[in-house]
C-alpha positions in Angstrom: -74.3 5.8 55.3 -74.0 2.3 55.5 -70.9 2.0 57.6 -73.5 1.4 61.0 -74.9 -1.5 59.7 -70.8 -3.2 59.7 -70.3 -6.8 61.6 -67.1 -6.9 60.6 -64.4 -4.0 60.1 -60.7 -3.9 59.2 -59.5 -0.3 60.1 -56.4 2.0 60.5 -55.9 4.8 62.9 -53.5 6.8 63.3 -53.2 9.8 65.4 -50.3 12.6 65.8 -50.1 15.2 68.4 -47.4 18.2 68.0 -46.9 20.0 71.0 -44.8 23.1 71.5 -44.3 24.4 74.4 -41.0 27.4 75.6 -40.1 27.0 72.2 -39.8 22.8 72.1 -41.5 20.4 70.1 -42.8 17.1 71.3 -44.3 14.3 68.9 -46.5 11.5 70.0 -47.9 9.3 67.8 -50.5 6.1 67.8 -50.7 4.2 65.0 -53.4 1.1 65.1 -54.5 -1.8 62.6 -58.5 -2.4 64.5 -60.1 -5.6 62.7 -63.2 -7.2 64.1 -65.3 -10.0 63.4 -68.5 -11.7 63.5 -70.9 -10.8 66.6 -72.2 -12.5 69.7 -70.5 -15.7 70.7 -68.1 -15.6 67.4 -66.8 -12.1 67.5 -63.5 -11.6 67.6 -61.3 -8.5 67.7 -57.9 -7.5 66.9 -56.1 -4.6 67.4 -52.3 -4.4 67.1 -49.6 -1.3 66.9 -47.6 1.1 68.6 -47.4 4.2 70.8 -44.8 6.1 69.9 -43.4 9.6 71.9 -39.8 11.0 71.8 -38.4 8.4 69.9 -39.5 5.9 71.6 -42.0 3.3 70.9 -44.2 0.9 72.5 -45.9 -2.0 70.2 -49.0 -3.2 71.7 -51.2 -6.4 70.6 -54.8 -7.0 72.0 -57.3 -9.6 71.1 -60.7 -10.8 72.0 -61.6 -14.3 70.6 -63.9 -17.4 72.4 -64.8 -15.0 75.6 -61.4 -14.1 76.4 -58.9 -10.7 76.2 -55.5 -11.2 75.7 -53.0 -8.7 75.5 -48.9 -8.4 75.1 -47.6 -4.9 75.9 -44.2 -4.3 77.5 -42.9 -8.2 77.2 -46.2 -9.4 79.3 -48.6 -11.8 77.7 -51.8 -11.8 79.9 -55.1 -12.8 79.3 -58.5 -12.6 81.3 -62.1 -13.8 80.8 -64.2 -11.0 79.8 -67.6 -10.2 77.9 -67.9 -9.1 75.1 -69.2 -5.4 75.5 -66.1 -4.9 78.0 -63.8 -6.1 75.0 -65.7 -3.9 72.4 -65.0 -0.9 74.5 -61.5 -1.4 75.1 -60.3 -2.8 71.7 -62.9 -0.7 69.1 -63.7 2.7 71.7 -61.0 4.4 69.9 -61.5 3.2 66.0 -65.3 4.4 66.2 -66.1 6.8 63.6 -65.2 10.5 64.4 -68.6 11.5 65.0 -69.3 14.9 65.7 -72.5 16.4 67.7 -75.2 17.6 64.9 -74.6 21.0 66.5 -70.8 20.8 66.2 -71.3 21.7 62.3 -70.5 25.4 61.1 -69.6 25.3 57.6 -70.3 21.7 55.3 -69.2 21.1 51.6 -69.1 18.5 49.2 -67.1 17.4 46.1 -67.1 14.4 43.7 -63.4 12.9 43.6 -64.1 9.6 41.0 -66.8 7.6 42.1 -66.3 8.7 45.8 -68.1 12.0 47.7 -65.6 13.8 50.1 -67.6 15.5 53.1 -65.2 18.6 54.1 -66.3 20.2 57.1 -65.8 22.9 60.0 -66.6 22.3 63.7 -67.2 24.2 66.8 -64.4 22.7 69.0 -66.0 23.5 72.2 -69.1 21.1 71.4 -66.5 18.2 70.7 -65.5 17.3 74.4 -66.6 13.7 74.2 -64.8 13.0 71.5 -61.6 14.8 72.6 -61.5 13.0 75.7 -61.7 9.4 73.5 -58.7 10.1 71.7 -56.3 11.8 74.2 -57.1 8.9 76.3 -55.1 6.9 73.9 -52.4 9.6 74.6 -53.0 10.7 78.4 -50.4 8.1 79.5 -47.8 9.5 77.4 -48.5 12.9 79.0 -48.0 11.5 82.3 -51.2 13.2 83.9 -54.4 14.5 83.6 -54.2 17.4 81.1 -56.7 20.5 80.6 -57.5 22.0 77.2 -59.6 24.4 75.2 -60.6 23.2 71.7 -60.6 25.7 68.6 -62.5 25.3 65.2 -61.8 21.6 63.2 -61.8 20.8 60.5 -61.7 18.0 58.6 -63.2 15.3 55.5 -65.3 12.3 55.0 -65.1 9.9 51.8 -68.1 7.8 51.1 -67.5 5.4 48.3 -70.0 4.6 45.4 -71.6 1.6 48.0 -72.5 3.9 50.4 -69.6 3.0 52.9 -67.1 5.5 54.5 -63.7 4.6 53.4 -61.7 7.8 55.0 -62.5 10.1 57.7 -59.9 12.8 59.0 -59.9 15.6 61.9 -57.8 18.4 62.7 -57.8 19.7 65.8 -55.7 22.8 67.1 -56.0 22.9 71.0 -54.0 25.2 73.8 -53.2 22.1 76.2 -52.5 22.8 79.8 -50.1 20.4 81.9 -49.5 21.1 85.6 -46.0 20.8 85.3 -45.4 22.4 82.1 -47.7 24.8 82.1 -49.6 26.2 78.8 -48.5 24.7 75.2 -50.3 25.1 71.8 -51.1 21.5 70.5 -52.2 20.4 66.8 -54.0 16.7 66.9 -54.4 15.1 63.5 -56.4 11.7 63.2 -56.8 9.7 59.8 -58.9 6.7 60.1 -58.8 4.6 56.9 -62.1 1.8 56.6 -60.3 -1.2 54.0 -63.0 -2.8 52.1 -66.1 -2.1 53.8 -69.0 -4.8 53.5 -66.4 -7.9 52.3 -65.7 -10.3 55.4 -62.3 -9.9 57.5 -60.5 -12.5 58.4 -58.2 -12.5 61.9 -54.8 -13.8 62.6 -54.3 -14.9 65.9 -50.6 -15.6 67.5 -50.4 -18.5 69.6 -52.2 -17.8 73.0 -50.4 -20.6 74.8 -47.6 -18.6 76.6 -50.7 -15.9 77.8 -51.2 -16.4 81.5 -54.1 -15.2 84.0 -54.0 -11.9 84.9 -56.4 -8.7 85.7 -56.4 -6.5 82.9 -58.3 -3.7 84.3 -55.4 -1.8 85.1 -54.1 -1.6 81.3 -57.5 -0.3 79.7 
């Protein structure tokens, strides 16, 4: 597809994890809007949204402009000068395409949906460790500790518009999760990423950064 050629992107990412253990259910969700505009010295990035667990939501905002990263979380407004590559790794890493290893695909089909093409697939979960590690890193702080897991077969869809851009990707990932304090759990991870108006310019609205104070943001990565 032509999506990899984009220098500006406007994405919405939603992740929902349903964890079942000992007859009890826990929901953890991540909802993020991610935008990137420009490149090189003019690059601008933004990620806003929230992480929700056990009925509690933690809003967060992260921006990159003029060589400086800004973070607003837990009533703290912080900033630090960082290289563009580091900012891209932190702000846009979770919003990259749900790229699967080529040898992971087991079944693939395609059908038309109006002017779009929808690709449906089943993939071997045992070959998706790197992708799942990236997705779980966003939720890891809510689990409170490292978790080990095994992945069953994964299903998903990729929607490509008539211009050759990916407009939506979905993943459904069933897992068996083990956390040392609670033991074995069954887990369902559902992810949806929507690419808004691909190929068009993206404008980012920045807040007033005058209240942000210098700090080391590495602990929030």
